[in-house]
N, C-alpha and C positions, 0 to 999 in steps of 0.2 A: 504495501499501499503505499511505502515512504517513496516510491518511484513515480506516482502516479501526477503530482503536482509538476515534477520534472518533465514528463511526457507532455502535459496538457501545453507547458511554458515550451516546448520543443516544437510542436504543433503548430503555435501560435506564429512562432517564428518562420516556419516553413509552409505551412498550410493553414487556412482559413475559407470559414465558410462564406457565402455569398453575402449573409444579414448581416455580416461584421464588416463589409467593405462598402465604401462612397467613393467618389473621385478623386477625392484628397489621396486614394492610395494607389493612384495609378502607378506610380514608381517601382509599386513593388508586386501590383498584380496585374499590372498590365492594361492599356485601354479596354480591350475586351473583358476583362475580371472585373475591373472598376466600374465601368458601365452596367454587367448585371448586378452587382451589390446596390449601384444607384437607382436600378429600375426596384428593385425590393424595397429598398427605403421608401420609395414615392407610393408604396403600397401596387404596383403593377403585377400582374401575375407572370411569374418567371420559374420555369422548374427550377427544382432546388439543387444546388450542389456546392461545390467549392473551388477555390484556386488553391493549386501549388505553385507559392510564391517565386518570386525571381531569386530570393536567397538562398532558394534551395538550390537551384541551379548554379549559384556562385559559389557556395560553401561543398558542394560535390565536385567541381570542378579543382576547385583547390584541392580538397581533399585527396583526389584522384590525384595529384600532380600536373595536370596539365592546363592550367590558367594560362600560365607564361607563354607556352608554345602555343597556346589559342590565339592569344592578342598579337604574338608576333605572326603567325600564319594569316590571321585575319588582316593586318596592316599591308602584307607583301599582297594578298587576294585583291583588295582595293584599288592598290594601283596598278593591277593587271586586268581589272574589270573590264575596260573598254578596248584593250590592243591585245590580249594575249590569251584566247579561249581557253585553250591548253594547259596553260600554265594557271587559269584561275581552277579549273576543273580540278587540276592533280593538288591545289591545295586545299580545294574545299574536301575534296576526298578524306585527306590528310585530316583535316580538323573533325569530320564526321565521326573517323574512325577513331579520335582520340576522346570525344563526349562519350563514345560507345565503351569504349575500355575504362572511363571513368567509374562511369554508372551512377549509382546513388547513393550517397551515404546510409548505413542502418537508419542514423536518425531521421533523418526526411523520408526513407521508405516505409517506417513504423506510424510517422505522423500523417502522410497520406492514407495509408489504411485505416488509420484511426477514422480519419474523414470519411474515407470510400463507406468502410462497414457501418458507420451512423447512417448511411441512407437505406441500408436492409442487406438482405442478403443476396449476394452477385448481382446487384442491383443493373441494368444495360444503361451504359452513360456513352455519352459523346466525349472525345479527350481533344480537346483545341488549343492550340497555341494562343497565348496572349504576350508578345513579345512586347517590349519597350518600343513606344512611338507608333504600333500597329493601332489601326480603327482608330488615329487620330485626328484632328483636323488638318494636318498638313499632309499626312501620307497613310494612303490604306492599307499597302500591303497585299492589296488585292488576291488570296488564294498563294500567296508565297510562301509561309510555313504550315504545317504537316496540320492534320484534322483527322481525328477519325471518327466514325461512328459504328455503335452496336456493341461497342466493348465491354465484356463481363467477366469477371472473377478478377483475383487480385494481383495475380502475375500478368495476367493480359494490361491492365491499366497502368503497373508498373512500366512493364516494357512499352507501352504507347506515348508515355510521358518522356522516358527516354528518346524516344524517337523524334520528337516533338522538339526536344532540347538540339537534339543532331540538324534538324532542319532549319536551325538557324544559320548554318553552313551550307546551303547548296548553293551551285553556281548562281541560278536565277536571283535569290534572296540576296546575295553580295554584290551582284550586279546591280540590281534595284537600289540596295542601301549607298553605293557608289553614286549612282545618279544622283539620288537625292541629298548627298552631301554628308550623310552619315556615318562619323568616321571610328567614333570610339567602338571598342567592342563589346557585342552585343550581348545581353541577357534575356533570360525566357522565364515567364511565369506561364502556367498551363492552366487551363480553365477543364474541370470534370463536371459535367452537368448531367443529370438524369435525361433519359432519352425520353421523347415523346412519339407513341407511334400513331405519326402524322397520316390523316386523310388527305389532306391537303396543306401547303406549305407555299412559304414564297417570302418575298421582301416588298416593303412598303415605304416611298419617301414621301415626305411632307412637303416638298418642292419638285418640280419639274426638272429631274438634273440635265435633261435634252435642251430645254429653254430658258430655265432658269426663273420661270415665272414661281413665285411664291403662293398664290390664290389656287393652287392645282395640288392634289394629291395624287400619286400614280402607285399603282398597286399591280404587281408581277405574281401570278399564281401557276403552280401546276399540282399534279397528283402526288400523293406519296411524299419520300422525303426531300426537303428543300435543295438538297445538292445539286439536282439536277438542274435548279433556277441559276444557283450563284455559280457554277461551272460552266454554265453555256451550253450543257449536253442536248437540253431541247429548247422549244421556242416558248416560252410559257405566255399565257393570257397577260395581257396589258389592259388594266382598267383606268381612266382618268376621272376622277372626281373633283368637283368643286368644293371648295373647304366650305362657305356658307352653306347648310344645310347637308352636304355631302351628296349633293346630286351628280348621277351617275351621267357624264357628258359622252366618254367615248369607252366602246369595246373594241379590242382588236384581240382576235381570236388567234391561238398558238396553235403549236404544232406537237404533239406529245403521243410518242409510240410506246415507251414503256413507264414504268414506275419502279423506284425503288422503295423495296421495302424490308423488313428484318427476317431472314430466312429460316428455314429450320436448324441450320448450324449455328445459328447467332449471328452470322456475317451479313453484310448488305447483299441483296440479292435483286436482279431487275426481273420483273415481270410483264411481260406484253399485253398491253391494250388492245379489246377489240376494236375496229373503226368507228362503231356509234360511241364508245366512251370516249377515243382520241378525239371526237370531233365536236364533243359536247363543250358546252363553258363549264367552267371551272367551280365558279362563285356566283352564288346567285346575288340580288342587290343586297338583302337584309346581313348576311354575311359579310359582304362585302363592305357596309355602312360600319359593321361592328368591329372590323379590323382598321377601318377608317377613325373611328372614334379612339381608340386605342392609340394610333398613330399619334392621332391630334394631343392625345393628353402627354405622350414622351415628350412631344416636340413642346408644348407649355412647360414640362419641368424643366426642359433644358434651356429654353429661349433661344432655340436656334433649329435650323432646318436639319433633320434627323433621316440616315437609312438605317430602315428595322426588319429583322427578319424575325418571322412569325411561323406557327404550325398549328394547326385544330386538330384536335381529338376529342372524340365524342361532343362535337359541338362546343369544345371550350377552346378559345383562342389563347395561345401561351404566347410570349414575347422571349426569344431564345439568345435576341441580340441586337446593341442598339448603337451606333458610331455617328459622328457628324456626318454631312453630305462633302467629301473632301472638294470635291470641285464642280462646279456649275458656272454656266456662262450667265451673263449677264443681262438679257433678253429681258426687255420690259414686259409689265403684265398684259397682257393683250394677246400675246401668239404665243403659240406653242408647237416645238416640233417632234413630240414623244410619239404621237399617233402614226408617224409615218406616211401621212396621207397629204403632205404638201405643207402648205405654210409658209411664211417670211423667211428667208435665208438669213442666218446669223453669224457672223465672225467668230472667232474662239473667245476674242477676249471682251465680246459685247453684243449689243441688239444693233438693229436699225431699223431707222425710222419708215415707214410704210410706203412713203412717197419719195423714198431714195433709193436711188441704184445702189447695189453692193457689189462691190471692189471684188472681181473673178467669179460671177454669177453664171452659172452654166448658159451658153447657147442654146435658146429656143428651140433652135431647128434640132438640136439633138435628141437621138431617140432613145427613151428610157428602157434600159437593159437590165435593173434589178431593181426592187423594191424591198425595204424592210423598214427597220426601225431606226430613227435618227437617233443615235446614241452619244455622239459627241460633235457640236456643231463647228459647222467652218465649212469650206468648199476649198477642193485642191484637184487639180489635174495632175495624170501622170501614167506611165504605162503598166500595164496590168501584169502582177507576176506572182500566178497561182501556185502555192506551194504545199506539198502536202505534209511536211513536218517541220520543226526548226532546224533539222540537219540540214534542209536545203536553204537556209538563209543565205549563204553566200552567193545564192544566185540572185537575190534581191540588191538593186542599187539604192543610193542615195537618191530621192525623189519619185521612186516607182509606189503604185499602189499594191498593197499586201493585201491577197485574197486568200483565206483559208477558210476550212472547214468550221474551225472554232480556234482559238487560242488558249494557251496558258502561260504561266510564267517564263518558261522556257524561251519563247518567242519576245522577249524583251529587247533583246539588242537589236530584232530585225525593224520591230514597232518604230523603235528610237529613228529609224533611218527612213521609214515609209512617209511618203508624202499624206499617204490616208489608207485605211484599213476597212476591210469588207467580209464578213462571214457568213457562212449558211445558217448556224444557228446560232441561239441566244439572246439574253432580253437586255434591259436597262442595269442589269447589276452583276452580266457574267465579265469575266479578266477583260476581254476586248474592249467592252464598253468604259469600265473603271479606267483601265491603265491608258486609253486614249483620252479620255477627258482630262485624267493629269498631265499627260504631255503633249495636250491642245491640236492632237490628231483626228482632224476628219474620222468618221466612223460611221458604218453601217452595219447592223447586226442583223440577225432572223431573216435573211435574206432567201433562203431554203436552197437555192440554186446557183449560187455567184461562181463555185468553183465550177461549175459546168457549161455556164450559158455566158461567162466571162473569157474574152479567148487570150491567151498568154501573148504579150508582147503590145497588143491593140491599146489605144489611148483612150482614157477615159475620163468624166469627172464625177468626184464623189461629193454629194452634196449632204453632210452629215446634221443638217436640221433637218431637211424635208425627206430623209430617209430613203434617196435616189442616186442610180450610179445609170450617167446618161453616156452617149457616145460623144467623142471627139474631146477637144479641148476647151476649158472655159473662155467665155469671150473676156479678153483684154483690151480690146482696141476702143471702147469708149472711156475715159477717166472717169472715175466716180467717186465719190465721197462717201467715206465708211464713217457712220458716227458711233463711238464707242463710248460706256460709261467707264469713269476712272473707279478704278477698285475702292471699295468703302474703306473709308480712314481708322485706321486703327486706335484704339484709346490709348491716349501717350500717359505716362507717367514721367512725371519731371522730376529728374534726378541730377543733384551735383557732378557725381560720379559718371561717365558717359559710358554707355553699354555697346559693346562693338561684339561682330558675328564672326565667326570662324567660316569660310567656307572653302570648297575644295571643285565643284563643279559649275559650270556656268547655268543647267538646265534649273536650278532652284534661284538663281539671281531673283528674279522679278517676285516671285511669293515671298520669299523671305524681305527684300525689300519693303515691300508691304505693310511688314509689322512693325513693332516699336521696338527700333534700333535705330542706334546715331551712325554707323557706317560699318565698314568690314575690316576687324582689329587684324584679321590673318587669312590671306589669301593664299592658300598652299599650292605653288605651281606643280607640283610634282603629279597631280592626276592630268592637269591641262596640258604638262610637256609631253607624258606617255602617251596622250591621246593624238597631239600633233606631231608626234614622231612615229606613229602609226604601229607602236610597238618596238622600233628600231633602237638600236645603240645613236646617238647623237652624231659618232664619227664617220658611222656608217651611210648616216643622209649626207654628210659632208663629203664624202668618196664618191658619193653620186651626182653629186652636185645640185641636190634638193631642198639647198637650207632655205630659198627662195618660199618654199610652198610651206616650210615650220614657221615661219616669221609670219606668216598671212595667218595660219592656221591659230597660232599662238593670240596675234593681237585682235581676231577675231573673237576669241574666248573672254579674253581679259575685257576687250571693249563690251561686251555685253555686260558684264557684269559693272564695269565702272559707268554704263549708262543708267543700268536698273537702280544703282544707290547716290547718282550725282544730285544734287553736289556736296551729300557727305562723302568723307574721305573711304577710301579703297586701301590698303597697306596689303601690297603685294610681296608676300616673301619669295626673295629669290630661290631657285631651286636647291633640295638640301637632299636630293638622293644619296644614300651611303653608296660606296663602290660595290657591296655584295648586291644590292637591288640595281645597280648600273647593269651588272652583268646578268642579270635575268632578261636583259632585253635582249632582242635577236641582233647577234654579234658582239655581245658585251663581253664576253671570253677573251675575244681578241684584244679587246683594249682595257680592260680593267684588271686592276692587281687582285691578289687573294690577301686579305688581312684577317687575321687570327680575332682582331676584334674591332670592326667596321666600324663601331656606335661611336669609337673615340679615334676614327682613323680620319681618312681622305674623304674630307667634305667640307660643305659650306665655304667661308670667307676663302680660304687656303685653295680649295680646289680652283675657284675662280681666278686665283693669281697665277696660277699653275697651267690654266688651259683657257688664254685669254680668248682667241678663237671660238671657242664654244659661248664663254659667258659673253661677247659681241654679240651673237644671236639674239639672246635672252634681252640685251640693252635694247638690241634694234628694234624687238618686237612693241617694248614698254615706250620708246619714244614713240611710236607710228600710234600706241594709244594714247599717249598724252597730247598728242594733237587734238584729238576730239574729246577727251575725256581728263582734262588736267587734274580731276579729283583723284587720280589714281596716284600712289606714291609707292616709293620699295621699301624693302626691308632685308638687310644683310644676316643671315643666320652664320652661328656657331663660330664668332668673332673668339679668337684666342690672346692675341696678342696687338700691340699696338701699329707694329710696321706691317702687320699682312691688312688690317685695316686701311693703313694709308695707301698701300698699294693699290685696293681694291677699290676706294673712292678715288684715285687718279684715274683708272680706268674708266670709271664711269665719268669723270670731268670730258674724258677725251672722245666720249661716244656722243652721237648727235643727243641722248638723254641728255647728257650733263649739261646743254648747252640751254635746256627749257627752264623758263623762269619758275620758280614756286615749289619746285622738286623737294618735297621731304625726303631726307634719308634716314629711316630708322635703324637700329642693332637689335637683334635678341640676345636679352642677356641668359645666356645659359650654360655660360662656362664660369667657374668661380673667379678666374682674374677678371670679370668684370669689375668685381667690387672694388679692386685695386685701380684699374685702368681708367675707367668710367669718365672721369673728368678729363683725362687725355682725349676720349674718344669724343667727347662732344667739344672740344680745344678743335678737331679736325671738322669739325662742321656737323656732327651727329644730330639730328631734329627731334628726335625720338628715341625711346627704350620700351621695349617690350619683352616681358621676363617669361621666358619658357620653362615653365614649372616642372615639366618632366624631365627634361635635360640638366637643367640646375639640380634637381634631386638626385639624381643619380651619381652626378660629379662631388655635390655636398656630401653624400654617402659612401660614395665608392662603391654604389650598386648597380650593376647593369639592369636597367628598367626592365629588360626582356628577361631577365634570368629567373628560373623557376625555381631553383634552390633558395635564392635568396628575398623572395616576393615580399615576405613579411617586413625585411628592413626598408623596403619603398614606401617612404613617407613623407608626402607633402608637408606635412604639421609638424615635422619632427620641428623642434627646435632652432637645431643650426640652419636648418632650410628657411625656417621662418628669421633668423636674424641676417642670413644672407638677403634674402626678398626686402626688410626693411632697411637694410644699409643700400641697397641698390634705389628705392622710392625715396630715400631720405638726401642720397647725394645729386640724385634726379631733378627733387624739387629745389634743391638748394641752387642747382646751375639753371633752372629754370625751363627745364624740357619736360613735356609730357613724359608719364609713364603708365603703360598698362601691364597687365598679366594676362597671356592666353594658356585656356585651360579650363576644365571640367571643375577645379576645386570649390571654386564660390557658391557652385551651384549643388555641390552633393555633400560638401565638408560643413558642417555646422559650426558657425561662428565665422567660418572661413572670409566671406566676403565684408563682415563687419571690422574684422581685423585689418583687411586692407585698406577700408575706408578709413579707421583711426590711423591707420599708416599715412595719409595720405595720399593715395595711389588716386590718378586721374580718370583712369578708364578700366575694364575687364572686357575681356572678349572670349565668349563661350560658344559652344555648337548651336543651331538654329531650336535644338529641342530642349535647350535650358534658357532660352531667352527669358521667358514669362516669369521662371522662378526666381532667376538671379536679379531680373529688375527688382522682384520683391525685395529679395535679401537687400539689396541695394537700397532701397526707400527705406524699409525698417531700420538698417544701420544709421542711416543718414539723421533720421528722426532721433534715436537713442542718443546719437552724438549731440545734437542739438539740446535735448532736455538735459542731458549730463550738463553741459555748458551753461544752460539756464538756470540750473537748480545751484 
């Protein structure tokens, strides 16, 4: 009996029932788990269950001795995501193997089974990922991580939880994370929820995701379990309702040949529908309104449009998931593109007035080749590329129209290159629709016949609002004025300490720039560089005389970010790949040394002065960017000594970049020698200092930050590290130069932000997912500081 309190404490630390969770617990329970708890707290009908918390994964990986290896491999995989599919897959396979090798600690397993058995004897459950950032307002991770249905028995549940953990590192998930600029090592909570024997299931949107109308409610429904809807395996029924009175405005019949139910063996089973069942309407008006009322209750609780999954069993409607709608066009109320039956065309970023032409509208003489649901607004033309599987993605070149039976997350690289996307099956919540909306790619789903009626290589125009594919190229001959609505202005919290964001990929620039952020404190060059190089070593590119294309690509990527944030500052950190990372690039083994400890080897500032020809290419690209976007500045990483910084600054001054006015030159404060040399650095002309807490901690404490054996020694809050940070901040303030800190510690370490504010730091820079929490921490710290002084 004496072990019971200890068991309960362990359980609460690693597994908690939905009823004990709210949105405040999203850091530990993930978006999916926290939302289920929030729905229960609001008194809404949710099947019971629990969440295996994020900490359970972290503790299991640490106890298994694989945490440091996972972090290092993940960083390498992110760098290769856009350029080296083989290298990405090799690292992802290794990471998944490490997770399975580590498994689950006995304490975590006991806590999980305590909660599972509390549901009943061998209860049938769904086991679904709830990763950090998943089902958030910024990223849906649509279908990315693993989910399992009809799971029963202790061993099976434990095994599926571990499989969910391993799915953090599938190539498609890592590629998506890289594209969204999520660079921190991931962690996962897992939802375990009682299965509902669904007669019908589907999704409900409390705003029209195709047109942006907020006075409409869209419901998609299919028979049996809801996986057929969200996976795009069938074309669901689509219903459009007016919010006032829930009047049914439109019914678009789907096409479903089979249902998924729990089979005799306990797993998922497909059962064919007879033609009469397949042709009939899935929901009658009364059940449709019942779902609509619950959906509106969810929206009223959250105060923002929601994407809701529901299931019906024995006449009872259950809510099994809710999340913010991740992307919507800004079409004004009065037009809708969800029915796929026409309507005004909209561009990806907004709506158009009825009496104004639309840029790129299809030629009115174009023959309609396919019709379906308009799933992602906008109009684009290109050559048809019909692909049977993601393995054929090499046939698709940038600007083609991707046509497939349906997509899954493995198609992400191809979708990123496509001008538009057309699928045979699917509805508004299928993978193709969600990803296309996030990427701003026009998309039509549920055409049923596109892969057979659209001829490979022919030119078509895809209208993602009207749900049509027409022959020929869009008519661009008459100039047209496109009217877009500006993004909603985020609520600003005024703080004396500036809050910057860390970015790595240009795709995220516009959405992050629209948030409450004062600029980019760390624009990582590495991802942009690898993509611009096409996965090759830069010396291989020079040998082929292709340096011009590299400069063009880099300038375009950095320029997009500069434009999105203007006039706010964007601090571009010059390339800081280590020699082992450069060796991974094509041809890299021919040019890179083999170092036993590349973490403190041939990198950063020293590398620039040793290889001035490569450094000049990066400076040329920045010079071109600043001709249009003078808010872009540079930062020099890993500065060890005064003489190497002086040589680096001379190279900058001698380049086209050095002749431009108002260029700010920052340095990263990562090497402890900066505490001695900083006055000299400022005397050389340094305009700002950004503390790189990871490298600084590693070098102050003498611990490789990637070391598995020494992981417990790595602590950014160690007094020695804090003393070094305080000395850097104090010196910078005395010399009247801005001083920042790039890292997640202000958002993840309690009291860290307040400590920095009290030191007098002028800014902090964190990843996009930590902006809101860090701003709140800064504001609270400043208020406490003012109150202390007032008292």
